[in-house]
C-alpha positions in Angstrom: 209.1 100.7 -115.2 207.5 100.2 -118.6 203.8 99.4 -118.4 204.3 96.6 -120.9 206.7 94.7 -118.6 204.4 93.3 -116.0 201.7 91.9 -118.3 204.4 90.7 -120.6 206.2 88.6 -118.0 202.7 87.3 -116.9 202.2 85.8 -120.3 199.8 88.3 -121.8 199.8 87.7 -125.5 198.5 91.2 -126.3 201.3 92.7 -124.3 203.8 90.5 -126.1 202.5 91.6 -129.5 202.8 95.2 -128.5 206.3 94.7 -127.2 207.4 93.1 -130.5 205.8 95.9 -132.4 207.8 98.3 -130.2 211.2 96.6 -130.8 210.5 96.4 -134.6 209.8 100.2 -134.7 212.6 102.4 -136.2 211.4 105.5 -134.5 214.1 106.9 -132.2 211.9 107.3 -129.2 210.6 103.8 -129.6 214.1 102.4 -129.9 215.1 104.0 -126.6 212.0 102.5 -124.9 212.6 99.1 -126.5 216.2 99.0 -125.2 215.0 99.9 -121.7 212.3 97.2 -121.9 214.8 94.5 -123.1 217.2 95.4 -120.3 214.5 94.9 -117.7 213.4 91.5 -118.9 213.8 88.5 -116.5 216.4 85.9 -117.4 214.3 83.1 -118.7 215.3 80.5 -121.3 213.2 78.7 -123.9 214.4 76.1 -126.4 215.1 78.0 -129.6 214.5 76.0 -132.7 215.4 77.5 -136.1 213.5 76.0 -139.1 214.2 76.4 -142.8 213.2 74.5 -145.8 212.8 74.5 -149.6 209.8 76.2 -151.1 206.7 74.0 -151.0 208.1 71.6 -148.4 205.3 72.4 -146.0 207.0 74.5 -143.3 203.8 76.0 -142.0 202.0 72.6 -142.0 204.9 71.1 -140.2 205.0 73.9 -137.6 201.3 73.6 -137.0 201.4 69.8 -136.5 204.6 69.9 -134.4 203.5 73.0 -132.4 200.1 71.4 -131.6 201.8 68.3 -130.4 204.0 70.3 -128.0 201.1 72.4 -126.7 199.3 69.1 -126.1 202.1 68.1 -123.8 201.5 71.3 -121.8 204.3 73.4 -123.4 204.0 77.0 -124.4 205.0 77.5 -128.1 205.9 80.8 -129.8 206.3 80.9 -133.5 208.2 83.8 -135.2 207.4 83.4 -138.8 209.5 85.6 -141.1 207.4 86.4 -144.2 208.4 88.1 -147.4 207.7 91.8 -147.4 204.9 93.3 -149.3 206.1 95.4 -152.2 203.3 97.9 -151.6 203.2 98.4 -147.9 206.6 96.9 -146.8 204.8 94.9 -144.2 204.4 91.1 -143.8 202.3 89.3 -146.3 201.0 87.2 -143.3 200.8 84.0 -145.4 202.2 81.8 -142.7 199.7 82.8 -139.9 196.7 82.2 -142.1 197.9 78.7 -142.8 198.2 77.8 -139.1 194.6 78.2 -138.2 194.5 75.5 -135.6 197.7 76.5 -133.8 196.7 80.2 -133.9 193.6 79.4 -131.9 195.6 77.4 -129.3 195.8 79.3 -126.0 199.3 77.9 -125.3 200.6 79.2 -128.7 201.6 82.5 -130.0 202.2 83.2 -133.7 203.9 86.4 -134.9 204.6 87.0 -138.6 207.2 89.7 -139.2 208.3 91.2 -142.6 211.8 90.4 -143.7 212.0 94.0 -145.0 214.9 93.0 -147.4 217.0 91.9 -144.4 219.3 89.1 -145.5 219.8 85.8 -143.7 216.2 84.6 -143.8 215.2 86.4 -140.6 213.9 89.8 -139.7 216.0 92.7 -138.4 214.7 92.3 -134.8 214.2 88.6 -134.6 216.7 88.3 -131.7 214.7 90.9 -129.7 211.5 89.0 -130.4 213.0 85.8 -129.2 214.0 87.4 -125.9 210.5 88.8 -125.5 208.9 85.4 -126.1 211.2 83.8 -123.5 210.3 86.5 -121.0 206.6 85.9 -121.6 207.2 82.3 -120.4 207.1 80.3 -123.6 208.9 77.0 -123.4 209.8 76.6 -127.1 210.4 79.3 -129.7 210.2 78.2 -133.3 211.9 80.6 -135.8 210.8 80.0 -139.3 212.9 81.6 -142.1 211.6 83.0 -145.4 213.0 80.0 -147.3 216.1 78.0 -147.8 219.2 79.6 -149.4 222.9 80.0 -149.1 222.5 83.2 -147.1 219.8 81.9 -144.8 222.0 80.3 -142.2 221.7 83.4 -139.9 218.9 81.7 -138.0 221.4 79.0 -136.9 223.3 81.8 -135.1 220.3 82.7 -132.9 218.9 79.2 -132.2 219.8 76.2 -130.0 218.8 73.7 -132.8 218.7 74.3 -136.5 216.3 72.0 -138.4 216.3 71.7 -142.2 213.0 70.6 -143.7 213.1 68.9 -147.1 210.6 67.2 -149.4 211.0 63.8 -151.1 211.1 63.2 -154.8 212.4 66.7 -155.5 215.0 65.7 -158.1 218.6 65.8 -157.3 218.2 66.6 -153.6 221.9 66.7 -152.7 222.4 69.4 -155.4 219.2 71.2 -154.6 220.5 72.3 -151.2 223.8 74.0 -150.7 226.4 72.3 -148.5 226.7 75.4 -146.3 223.2 75.1 -144.9 223.6 71.3 -144.5 226.7 71.9 -142.4 224.7 74.1 -140.1 221.8 71.7 -139.7 221.4 69.6 -136.5 218.5 67.6 -137.9 217.3 67.1 -141.5 213.6 66.2 -141.6 212.2 64.8 -144.8 208.5 65.8 -144.7 205.6 64.2 -146.6 206.8 60.7 -145.7 203.4 59.2 -146.2 201.3 57.4 -148.9 203.0 57.2 -152.3 205.8 59.4 -151.2 206.9 57.2 -148.4 209.4 55.1 -150.5 211.1 58.1 -152.0 211.1 59.8 -148.6 213.0 56.9 -147.2 215.5 57.0 -150.1 216.0 60.7 -149.5 216.6 60.1 -145.8 219.2 57.4 -146.7 220.9 59.8 -149.2 221.2 62.5 -146.7 222.3 60.2 -143.9 225.1 59.1 -146.2 226.0 62.7 -147.1 226.0 63.8 -143.4 228.5 61.0 -142.6 231.0 62.6 -145.1 230.9 65.9 -143.3 233.5 66.7 -140.6 232.2 65.9 -137.2 231.4 69.0 -135.1 232.5 69.2 -131.4 229.0 70.1 -130.3 227.5 66.9 -131.7 227.3 63.5 -129.9 227.7 60.3 -131.9 225.1 59.9 -134.6 224.4 63.6 -135.0 223.5 65.4 -137.2 221.0 62.9 -138.6 218.2 62.7 -141.1 214.7 61.5 -140.2 211.4 61.0 -142.1 208.3 62.8 -140.8 204.8 63.5 -142.0 203.1 66.7 -140.9 199.8 65.4 -142.5 199.7 62.1 -140.5 201.9 63.0 -137.5 204.3 60.1 -138.3 207.8 60.7 -137.0 207.0 63.9 -135.1 207.4 62.4 -131.6 210.7 60.8 -132.7 211.9 64.1 -134.0 211.0 65.8 -130.7 212.8 63.1 -128.7 215.9 63.5 -130.9 215.9 67.3 -130.3 215.6 66.9 -126.6 218.3 64.3 -126.5 220.7 66.5 -128.5 220.0 69.6 -126.3 220.4 67.6 -123.1 223.8 66.3 -124.3 224.9 69.8 -125.2 223.8 71.0 -121.7 225.7 68.2 -120.0 228.9 68.9 -122.0 228.8 72.8 -121.7 228.1 73.4 -125.4 224.7 74.9 -124.8 225.9 77.7 -122.5 228.9 78.4 -124.8 226.5 78.7 -127.7 224.3 81.1 -125.9 227.3 83.2 -125.0 228.4 83.3 -128.6 224.9 84.3 -129.6 225.0 87.3 -127.2 228.3 88.4 -128.7 227.0 88.0 -132.2 224.0 90.1 -131.2 226.3 92.8 -129.9 228.4 92.9 -133.1 225.3 92.9 -135.3 223.9 95.9 -133.3 227.3 97.6 -133.6 227.4 97.2 -137.4 223.8 98.4 -137.7 224.6 101.5 -135.6 227.7 102.3 -137.6 225.6 102.1 -140.9 223.0 104.3 -139.3 225.6 107.0 -138.9 225.8 107.2 -142.7 222.0 107.9 -142.9 222.4 111.4 -141.3 221.9 114.4 -143.8 225.5 115.6 -143.6 226.9 112.1 -144.0 224.7 111.5 -147.0 225.9 114.6 -148.6 229.5 113.7 -148.0 229.0 110.2 -149.4 227.2 111.5 -152.5 230.0 114.1 -153.2 232.7 111.4 -152.8 230.6 109.0 -154.9 230.5 111.4 -157.8 234.3 111.9 -157.5 234.8 108.1 -157.6 232.4 107.8 -160.6 234.3 110.5 -162.4 237.6 108.7 -161.8 239.0 111.6 -159.6 239.3 109.4 -156.5 240.0 105.7 -155.9 237.0 103.9 -154.1 239.2 102.8 -151.2 240.5 106.3 -150.6 237.0 107.8 -150.7 235.8 105.2 -148.2 238.7 106.1 -146.0 237.8 109.7 -146.1 234.2 108.9 -144.9 235.5 106.8 -142.1 238.0 109.5 -141.0 235.3 112.0 -141.0 233.0 109.9 -138.9 235.9 109.3 -136.4 236.5 113.1 -136.3 232.8 113.8 -135.6 232.7 111.4 -132.7 236.0 112.7 -131.3 234.6 116.2 -131.0 
């Protein structure tokens, strides 16, 4: 049994940090140990909430205010903040954790910044594993914050129970500023900074999005009235309790109608397929495979071989290696 397992399931935050570092490691020995640790984890479930938003919308401020509200209710909150990678070290810039000073000192909270490391989708390569570790450590809510909003950053919706899109008011043509794809994935759209002089434009933005959401095709996993847009203020706390009530109402409805368990099953299958694709790509990183790819690449560049035929030769070679 891994010596990390017992303190991890007892809620030791240091053990949780070490376990996440282990699963994020690319060293072959570490990967084997990480897989064994993940297989031994108890089956615990937390509410997984994915959060994305436009730059400057106040994601970190919202998470701190929202997370502090949840810990005040006695809930354990884990925050997985995916930061842009440093161009020098390749590690996390750590900007999000430094902006959550109050929540980072809360004994019921755990904040882990992870570098995106050029991984697309707004999440890190091992975010799924980190979620499982946080659940095993006994946290009730896991908040997954993406790098920032974008067309490709809907991957977080495939590993969460709720996907929340955070927007700011008075940001120009809001409906053009966010792509339809990410709107179709959102369960709740929260318009932040709905206070002071920005309260009237925030209400107009909420109204605009509420109208836009009604034009989208209704999803089978949504009850009547969802997805919906709501105004919130991370600065004053206005609307946060209502947003939390709406989240719990939606999750309970999905549990009662079987959508929650089906979504978790789909997530497990997506995780398997993602690992399979990553493993196949890793086969091309071996020295002999790299040499073969480089030789065929030169032949394609010289016009001696069609790209499709060259790719087929690599795949046939890989199949032959594994058949031996």
